[in-house]
C-alpha positions as CSV (number, residue, x, y, z in Angstrom):
1,M,-105.6,-50.4,-8.1
2,A,-101.2,-51.7,-6.8
3,R,-100.1,-50.0,-10.6
4,A,-102.5,-47.4,-10.7
5,A,-100.8,-46.1,-6.8
6,S,-97.6,-46.3,-8.1
7,D,-96.8,-43.7,-9.2
8,G,-94.6,-41.5,-6.5
9,M,-96.1,-38.5,-7.0
10,L,-98.9,-39.6,-4.8
11,L,-96.5,-40.1,-1.3
12,A,-96.4,-36.1,-1.7
13,T,-99.5,-35.9,1.5
14,D,-97.5,-37.9,2.6
15,L,-94.3,-35.8,2.9
16,A,-96.0,-33.3,4.9
17,E,-97.6,-35.5,7.4
18,Y,-93.9,-36.9,7.9
19,L,-92.8,-33.4,8.1
20,V,-95.6,-32.3,10.5
21,T,-94.3,-35.4,12.8
22,K,-91.4,-34.2,12.5
23,G,-92.3,-30.8,14.2
24,V,-92.8,-28.5,11.3
25,P,-95.7,-26.7,11.4
26,F,-98.2,-27.7,8.2
27,R,-98.0,-24.6,6.0
28,E,-93.9,-25.4,6.2
29,A,-94.5,-29.0,5.5
30,H,-96.8,-27.7,2.7
31,D,-93.7,-25.7,0.8
32,V,-91.0,-27.8,2.0
33,V,-92.9,-30.7,0.1
34,G,-94.1,-28.5,-3.0
35,A,-90.7,-27.5,-3.8
36,I,-89.7,-31.0,-4.0
37,V,-92.2,-31.5,-6.1
38,Q,-91.6,-29.3,-8.6
39,R,-87.8,-30.5,-8.6
40,A,-88.5,-34.3,-9.1
41,L,-90.6,-33.1,-12.0
42,A,-88.1,-30.3,-12.8
43,E,-85.7,-33.9,-13.2
44,G,-87.9,-36.3,-14.7
45,R,-88.0,-38.2,-11.7
46,S,-90.8,-39.3,-8.6
47,I,-90.4,-38.0,-4.9
48,G,-89.7,-41.5,-4.2
49,D,-86.5,-41.5,-6.1
50,L,-85.1,-38.7,-3.9
51,S,-82.3,-40.5,-1.6
52,V,-82.0,-39.1,2.3
53,E,-79.6,-36.9,1.5
54,D,-81.3,-35.3,-2.1
55,L,-84.6,-35.1,1.3
56,R,-82.1,-32.8,3.8
57,A,-81.3,-30.1,0.8
58,F,-85.2,-29.7,1.8
59,S,-85.8,-29.5,5.4
60,D,-82.7,-31.3,7.6
61,R,-85.5,-32.6,9.7
62,F,-85.7,-35.4,7.4
63,D,-83.6,-38.4,8.5
64,T,-83.3,-42.4,7.4
65,D,-86.9,-43.5,8.7
66,V,-88.0,-41.1,5.7
67,T,-87.9,-44.1,3.0
68,D,-90.4,-45.9,5.3
69,V,-93.1,-42.6,4.0
70,L,-91.4,-43.7,1.1
71,D,-93.5,-46.5,0.3
72,V,-96.6,-46.7,-2.4
73,R,-97.9,-50.2,-0.1
74,R,-97.4,-49.0,3.2
75,S,-98.7,-45.0,2.3
76,V,-101.9,-47.2,1.4
77,D,-101.7,-49.6,4.8
78,R,-101.9,-46.3,6.4
79,R,-104.6,-44.9,5.9
80,D,-107.6,-46.5,8.7
81,A,-110.8,-45.0,7.5
82,P,-112.9,-47.3,4.8
83,G,-110.9,-47.3,1.7
84,P,-107.5,-49.2,0.0
85,S,-106.0,-50.4,2.7
86,A,-105.4,-54.2,3.5
87,P,-107.1,-54.2,6.5
88,S,-109.8,-51.9,5.7
89,V,-111.0,-54.7,2.5
90,D,-110.8,-57.0,4.4
91,S,-113.0,-55.4,7.0
92,Q,-115.2,-54.9,4.8
93,L,-114.7,-58.2,2.3
94,S,-116.1,-59.6,6.3
95,H,-119.1,-57.5,6.6
96,L,-120.1,-58.1,2.8
97,D,-119.4,-61.9,3.5
98,A,-122.0,-61.7,7.2
99,S,-124.8,-60.1,4.6
100,L,-124.7,-62.4,2.2
101,K,-125.2,-65.4,4.4
102,Q,-127.9,-63.6,5.6
103,I,-129.4,-63.3,3.1
104,R,-129.2,-67.0,2.1
105,D,-129.8,-67.7,4.7
106,A,-133.0,-65.6,4.8
107,L,-133.6,-66.7,2.0
108,G,-133.5,-71.0,2.7
């Protein structure tokens, strides 16, 4: 799963969300990130390969803290709905373990 999620282009949504937290309206953030994706593709790079300076060419709202957003593992872990984040998987596994214990106890 980690290998499949390692495509840096999957971070486009994270970049848009980052810009929104910096006060950029989502519609504008979407346009900015679209331009970033186009540039990265044209250069044969991924979003994660771009420097803060590269990103600032598209919006002055990008700051050094954007590097935290450009990490696939952190991106997955930020998702707290039931899904692939480590805490979510741990919770799901605990729930399944408890269910299996109940079934085993019921069966004797």
